[in-house]
C-alpha positions in Angstrom: 29.5 8.3 -57.2 30.2 11.8 -56.2 29.2 14.8 -58.3 32.6 16.2 -59.1 33.4 19.9 -59.1 29.9 20.7 -57.7 31.2 22.9 -54.9 32.1 25.8 -57.3 33.6 29.1 -56.3 32.6 30.5 -52.9 32.7 33.8 -51.1 33.3 34.1 -47.4 30.3 33.0 -45.4 28.4 31.4 -48.2 26.6 28.0 -48.1 28.1 25.0 -49.7 25.9 22.6 -51.6 27.7 19.4 -52.8 27.2 15.6 -53.0 30.2 13.7 -51.8 31.3 10.1 -51.9 31.9 9.4 -48.2 32.4 11.9 -45.4 29.5 14.3 -45.2 29.7 16.1 -41.8 31.4 16.0 -38.3 30.4 17.2 -34.9 31.7 17.0 -31.3 30.1 14.4 -29.1 28.1 15.7 -26.0 30.8 14.2 -23.8 33.6 16.3 -25.3 35.7 18.4 -22.8 35.6 22.2 -23.0 38.9 23.2 -21.5 42.6 22.7 -22.4 44.2 21.6 -25.6 42.9 20.9 -28.2 39.4 21.9 -26.9 40.4 25.6 -26.5 41.1 25.8 -30.3 38.3 27.8 -32.0 38.4 25.5 -35.0 37.7 22.5 -32.7 34.9 24.3 -31.0 33.4 25.1 -34.4 34.2 21.7 -36.0 30.5 21.3 -36.9 31.0 24.2 -39.4 33.1 21.9 -41.6 31.5 21.3 -45.0 32.9 18.6 -47.2 33.3 18.4 -51.0 35.2 16.0 -53.2 38.2 17.9 -52.1 38.1 19.8 -48.8 41.0 22.0 -47.9 41.9 23.4 -44.4 44.1 26.5 -44.4 45.3 28.9 -41.8 48.3 30.2 -39.9 50.4 28.0 -37.6 48.6 27.1 -34.5 45.1 27.4 -35.8 44.4 23.7 -35.6 44.7 22.4 -39.3 46.8 19.4 -38.5 45.0 18.7 -35.2 41.7 18.5 -37.1 42.8 16.4 -40.0 44.7 14.0 -37.7 41.6 13.6 -35.5 39.4 13.1 -38.6 41.7 10.5 -39.9 41.9 8.6 -36.6 38.1 8.8 -36.2 37.7 7.4 -39.7 39.9 4.4 -38.6 43.3 5.3 -39.9 46.6 5.0 -38.1 47.5 8.2 -36.3 51.0 8.4 -37.9 49.8 7.6 -41.4 48.8 4.6 -43.4 45.6 2.7 -44.2 43.3 1.0 -41.7 45.5 -2.1 -41.9 48.9 -0.5 -41.7 49.6 -0.1 -38.0 52.7 1.3 -36.4 53.7 3.8 -33.8 57.0 5.6 -33.2 56.0 8.3 -30.7 52.4 9.0 -29.9 51.7 12.7 -30.0 48.1 12.9 -31.2 45.3 14.2 -29.0 42.2 12.4 -27.9 40.0 14.6 -30.1 39.3 11.7 -32.4 37.5 9.9 -29.6 34.9 12.7 -29.3 34.3 13.3 -33.0 31.1 12.0 -34.6 31.4 11.5 -38.3 28.5 11.5 -40.7 28.8 9.3 -43.8 27.1 8.9 -47.1 28.7 5.5 -47.2 31.7 4.0 -45.6 34.8 3.9 -47.8 36.2 0.4 -48.5 39.7 1.9 -49.0 41.6 5.0 -47.8 44.9 6.3 -46.6 46.2 9.0 -44.2 49.4 10.6 -45.5 51.4 12.9 -43.2 54.6 14.5 -44.3 55.7 14.9 -40.7 55.7 11.1 -40.0 56.5 9.8 -43.5 60.0 8.6 -42.6 58.6 6.3 -39.8 55.9 5.0 -42.1 58.4 4.3 -44.9 60.6 2.4 -42.3 57.6 0.3 -41.2 56.7 -0.5 -44.8 60.3 -1.6 -45.5 60.2 -3.9 -42.5 56.8 -5.3 -43.1 57.1 -9.0 -44.0 53.3 -9.7 -44.2 52.9 -11.8 -47.4 49.1 -11.0 -47.4 49.5 -7.3 -47.8 52.7 -7.5 -49.9 53.3 -3.8 -49.1 57.0 -4.3 -48.5 57.4 -5.9 -52.0 55.3 -3.1 -53.5 57.5 -0.3 -52.0 61.0 -1.9 -51.6 63.0 1.3 -51.9 61.1 4.3 -50.4 64.3 5.3 -48.4 66.4 5.0 -51.5 64.4 7.8 -53.2 64.1 11.5 -52.3 61.4 12.5 -49.8 59.3 14.0 -52.6 59.8 11.1 -55.0 58.8 8.4 -52.5 55.9 10.6 -51.3 54.5 10.8 -54.9 55.2 7.1 -55.5 53.0 6.2 -52.6 50.3 8.5 -53.7 50.4 7.1 -57.2 50.2 3.5 -56.0 47.7 3.8 -53.1 45.5 6.9 -53.8 44.4 6.6 -57.4 41.0 4.9 -56.9 37.7 5.4 -55.0 38.4 5.9 -51.3 38.9 8.5 -48.6 42.3 10.1 -48.5 43.5 12.5 -45.7 46.7 14.5 -46.4 48.5 16.6 -43.8 50.7 19.4 -45.3 51.9 17.3 -48.3 53.6 20.3 -49.8 56.4 20.1 -47.2 57.7 17.1 -49.2 57.1 18.5 -52.7 58.6 21.0 -55.1 56.3 23.1 -57.3 56.5 20.4 -60.0 55.7 17.8 -57.4 52.7 19.7 -56.2 51.4 19.9 -59.8 51.8 16.1 -60.1 49.9 15.6 -56.9 47.1 17.8 -58.2 46.9 15.7 -61.4 46.8 12.5 -59.4 44.1 13.9 -57.1 42.1 14.9 -60.2 42.3 11.3 -61.6 41.3 9.8 -58.3 38.3 12.1 -57.8 37.1 11.1 -61.3 37.1 7.5 -59.9 35.1 8.5 -56.9 37.8 9.5 -54.4 37.3 12.1 -51.7 40.2 14.1 -50.2 40.6 16.1 -47.0 43.8 18.2 -47.1 45.5 20.5 -44.6 48.0 22.8 -46.4 49.8 26.1 -46.6 50.2 25.8 -50.3 48.2 28.3 -52.5 48.8 25.8 -55.4 47.1 22.9 -53.6 44.3 25.3 -52.4 43.6 26.0 -56.1 42.2 22.6 -56.8 39.1 23.3 -59.0 35.9 23.2 -56.9 37.7 22.6 -53.6 35.8 23.6 -50.5 38.3 25.8 -48.6 38.0 26.4 -44.9 40.2 29.1 -43.5 40.8 28.6 -39.7 41.3 31.6 -37.5 40.9 33.0 -34.0 37.1 33.0 -34.4 36.7 29.5 -35.7 36.6 28.9 -39.5 34.9 30.2 -42.6 34.4 28.8 -46.1 36.3 31.1 -48.5 37.1 31.5 -52.1 40.7 30.8 -53.1 41.4 34.5 -54.0 40.3 35.5 -50.5 42.6 33.2 -48.6 45.1 35.2 -46.5 48.0 33.0 -47.7 47.1 33.6 -51.3 46.9 37.4 -50.8 50.3 37.4 -49.0 52.0 35.3 -51.6 50.8 37.7 -54.3 52.1 40.7 -52.4 55.5 39.0 -52.0 55.8 37.8 -55.6 54.6 41.2 -57.1 57.4 43.1 -55.3 59.7 41.0 -53.1 62.2 43.8 -52.7 59.6 46.1 -51.2 58.3 43.4 -48.9 61.7 42.5 -47.7 62.8 46.1 -47.3 59.8 46.6 -45.0 60.5 43.3 -43.1 64.2 44.1 -42.5 63.6 47.8 -41.6 64.9 48.6 -38.1 62.3 49.1 -35.5 61.8 52.7 -34.2 
């Protein structure tokens, strides 16, 4: 059983001490390439700097490698590249890199259950679930109407049904499907799952999801990645600036260039 909330509040560059349920560390294999995409991404070159807690959050601007890393971690852990469990297998259009083939994952123990949830490929996963007639899994009967609900409603239904117990759960930008209320519901579900021994790895732009208590936050940037406290995340600072005085920010944004 994991020691929950043990990661605490961190400052940039500090050391993380935590006991986690499953995934403990990751590194590149000695045979990993060094040139081209995704190997040129600083976050990939520094992947061994990742430190894991009950909830690990990857943040950073577009193009820093958040989704690339969480996708590769999920595939290396045995999940389907477009989302699902180890047993839910489908493919619409393969776009993932071969980074997962060169990752070496360290485990406290292997999870018996888990799920990779990607907002980007959720439609394809929902379609596959609807067409699944496997009587053993019974997944089509469990989710008969994912396409009959809104994106956010079906997203949260799947989380509620498949991610509420001990297991490893990897989420890629879940906020793209969710309102603020939906994000709060997701945080509550994550909290309940962590209490049961779950571990989450999340890539997000949402300051709300970053605020999960005790989360280990990695900010990806041009130099690699740093463990940072929530209040020091660039996205949090920027959102505060905008919300404090949106008119001033927009006036500056829309000002004609000299």
